N, C-alpha and C positions, 0 to 999 in steps of 0.2 A: 448203298445210295451211289448212284453214278455222278460223274463230274458235272453234267447239265443240271441234275437235280439240286446239287449243292451251291449253284451259282445264285446269287442274290436276284430276286425276280427282276428288279430295275436294271439289271446289268445284262440280262440274257440277250437283249437286242444286239449288244456289241459283238456278240460271237458271230454275227452273220456279216459284220461290216468289212472285215478284212479277209481276202482270200487266203486260204492256208498255204504256206510255203515250207520247203524243206531244205535245210543246209546240209552240205554245200552246194547242192544241185541248183537251187533257185536263187544264189547269191546275186547274180547279175541282174535277174528279173527283179528282185526285191529292190536293188539300188535304182532301178529306173522308175519306181513308183514315186510321183511327185509328193511331197508333203502338203497336208491340207493347209491352204493359206489362211492364216489367222487375220482377223481384221486388225487394221493398224489403229492403235490408240492415238488421238490427237494430243495425249499427255506425254508421249514417249517419242524420243528421236532415235532412229536406229541408223547406224552408219558402220561400214566395214573399213578396217584398215589392216595393213600388213605389219607383221612383226617378225623378229627372228625366231624360227622353231630351234628345236634341241640340237639339230645337226647342221644348223647354219642355213637350212632352206627357209624360204619366206613362207610365213604361215598366216593364214587370214584369221583375224580376230573380230568378231561381231560385237558391237557395243550398243547398249540399251541405255539411254539416260533420260531424265526428265526434260521435257521440251522447254520448260520454263526455268531451267537451272540458272542460277545467277552466282553471286560471290558465295565464299565459304566452301567447306569440304563436306562430302557425302561418304557413307560406307559403300563398300563394294562386294558384289557377289562375283566370284568366279564360277560359271555354271558350265558343266561337262555333260554334253548330250549323250544320250543313251544310244543303243543299237548294237548290243551283243559284241562290241569292240570290232565289228565288221561292217556296220550300216550306220548311216545318218550323217548329218552336218548340222551346224547351229540353227539353220532355218527351221528345222523341225520343231524347235521349241521357241518360236517367235512368240506365241501367244502367252505362254507361262513366264517367260522372261518379262514381257511387258507388264504381266501381273505383278512380278517382283518389284519392278520399278515404282508401280502405282502404290503398292501396299506398304512397302518398306522404305520408300524414299531413297533408294540406292541407285548405283550405277551398276549394270550387269555386263560382265565380259565373257564371251563364249568363243573358245578357240576351236578352229577347224583342224583338230589333231589328226594325225596319220591313222589309217584303218589297216588292220589285217584282212586277208592274209598277206597282202602286198608289203605291209609294214608290220611284222609281228612284235610282241614285246621285246625290248622296252620302248619302241618309238613313240607309242601313244602316250604313255605315262610321263616319258621325258619331255614330250611337247607340252603337256599340261603343267609340268613343273616349270618349263621355260616361260609359259604364259604367267604364272604366279609370280616368278622373279621379275619379269617385265612390268606387270602391273604395279608391283610394290616399289620397284625401282623408279617408277615414273609417276608416283602418287601425286607430287605437287603439280605436274602438268595437267595430269587427268582430274585433278579436283577431287581426290578422295583421301579419306582418312586412313593413313596406313595402320592405325591401331584397331580399325574395324573392317577387316577383310575376311570374309567368308567363303567358303567353298561348298559346292553341292552338285548333284546331278541324280538322274533316275537310271536304274538298271545297270548297264555296264558304266554309265556315268556315276552311278553310285559306287561301283566298285573302284573306278578311278579316283573318286573323292576320297575314300578310305585309303587308298594307296597313296594319295598325294599327301594326306595328313600325316602318314607314316615317314614318307620321304622327306617333308619339310622338317619334321621333328628330328630325324636321324642325321640330316645333313645341316642342322642349324640353319634352316632356311628362313624365308619370310614368316612372321608370326600370323597365325590363323586364329581368328577369335571364336569360330563356330564352323561346325561341319554339319552337312546335311545330305548324307548318302541315302537316297530313297530307294526302298526295295533293292538294295545293291546285289550285283553279281560279283561275287567275291570269293568263292570256293570252287576251285578247278576239280576237286575230288569227286564231287557229285554223289556223296555217299549218304546224305540226309535222307530221312523219310519222305520229306516233301519233294526232294529231286527225283525219288522213284514214283511218287504218287501222281505227278501231273504230267500226263502224256497225251492229253486232248490236242487234236491238229489245229483248233481254232485259236489257241493261245500259245504263249512262249512256253516251250515244253522240254522235256528231258532230251529228246533227240536233237533239237536245234541247239540246246544248251552245251550238250557234249561236242557237237560239231564246232561251235563258235569258240569254245575254249582251246579246242585243237588248233584252230586257224590263228588264234591269238598267241598261244604259247609257241607255236612253230618248233624250232629246233630244240627249245628248252622243254617241250613236252614230256620227254623221256628222262630228263635229268632232275636235279633238286629244283625245285619251284621256288622263286623269290617270293617274298611276301609283298613286294611291290607290284607283282603281277596278281597274286591271289591273297589279298589282306587277311583271310582267315587264317592263313599260316604263320601270322606275325606271332613272335613268342610272347610279346607284352603290348599291351595297349595303354600302358601309363603314360601320362604326358600328352595325351591327345587332347584336342579342344573339346569344349562342350558339344554335345550331338543331339540331333533330332533324327529319327527315322520311322518309317512305317512300311507295312507290307500287307498285301491281301492274304487272306487264309488259304486261298487256292493258288498261290504263287509258288512255283518250284524254289524260289529263294526264301520262303517263309522260314524255315528252320535254321539256315545259315544266318538270317537276319537276327532271329531270336538268340542265337548263340552269341553273335556279335554284341547285342545289347547287354546280355548277361556278363560277358567278360569286360565290357566297358565300366559297368557298374562295380564289378569285382575289383578293377584296376583303378578305382577312384576317380573315374571320368564321370561328370555329369551327364545323364543320358534321358531323353524323353522318347517313348514309343508308343505307336498305335498300330494295333492288328485289326484288320478290317474283314469281318465274317462274310463269306459269300463273294469276296473280291478276287479276281484273277489278275495277272500281271498287267500293270498300267491301266487298270479299269477306269480310272478317273479321266483319262484322255479318250477312251473308246466311247464312253456314254457320259460326256460331260455335264448334261442337265440332271443327271439322277442325284437324289438328295445325298446319297453315300458319297458320290463323286464330289460335290460341291464341299461336303464336310471335311474330306480328305485334302482337297486343295487348300481350304481354309486352315487346315491344321498345319500345314508346312509354311503357308504365307505368313501365318501369326506367329509360328515359331521363329522365322527369320526376323521379323519385325521385333520381337521381344528380345532376341539376341542382339541386335544393333542397339537396343536400349540398355543393354547391360542386365537383361533379366533372362537367365538361362532356364528357369523353371516356370511352371504355371503361376499366373498371378491371381489373386483373389479377385473375384467379380467378373472373370473374363468368361 
């Protein structure tokens, strides 16, 4: 059965929406494609501010908070956008970040971390760590509960999420109550069956993944690869925060996600996971009105809400 035949019927229309591109040749063209403008929610206020990045440069931090926020403290989500470590900025996720605010009653912070190949590893992950330290260090001013800081992101943002959890653990950094690396890009080796299986040009595929990893790793590509670049290389996942993740069955990251979930469980980390048959990479954003897409988004919105309520697993009656 070929790739198209395996795609869920409700998701097939999404394969025609985005023109195929090939990295690294089409990187500049892909960067010029404007993000789809998400409707602004009257319940959410969005503002940009400047904070120090990892190397002292100024870094934009996009902040989403309840429009009717009054006294008291709220939980916080540090959200790391996707884009293969080479594309994107916080605005691409305006829609889902507003959804997080509305569903979980939290404040979302999304840093405009530096991208490869201009800024290869470790620039991006160090910017994300700087944002985490800044958010935790300014909790009182920001009106957030420092005991309820979660991290999350999709694709490369999921890889950065998993790497940030490791970095904060190993550096004794700010406490993270929950992590949500969604269909994470986290294994530079590209040796899994799903990495070889997904080659169709209409979706994130093996060829683009290989090229993106080469750009992200830069001069490190031929040496020993740090787990803070490729979290699948971490020796131990013990001590990481409770985790939620999901992936489509037709995603090149399917098998590295499955392996990560199994290793988390084996290392004593509470983990919840969903595998979506017929789903390709980031399908819930390509065809947002499909039932499977709504179920996928509800899955991680509800997981974050439960985590902030101190419930790391499923609750009866949900």
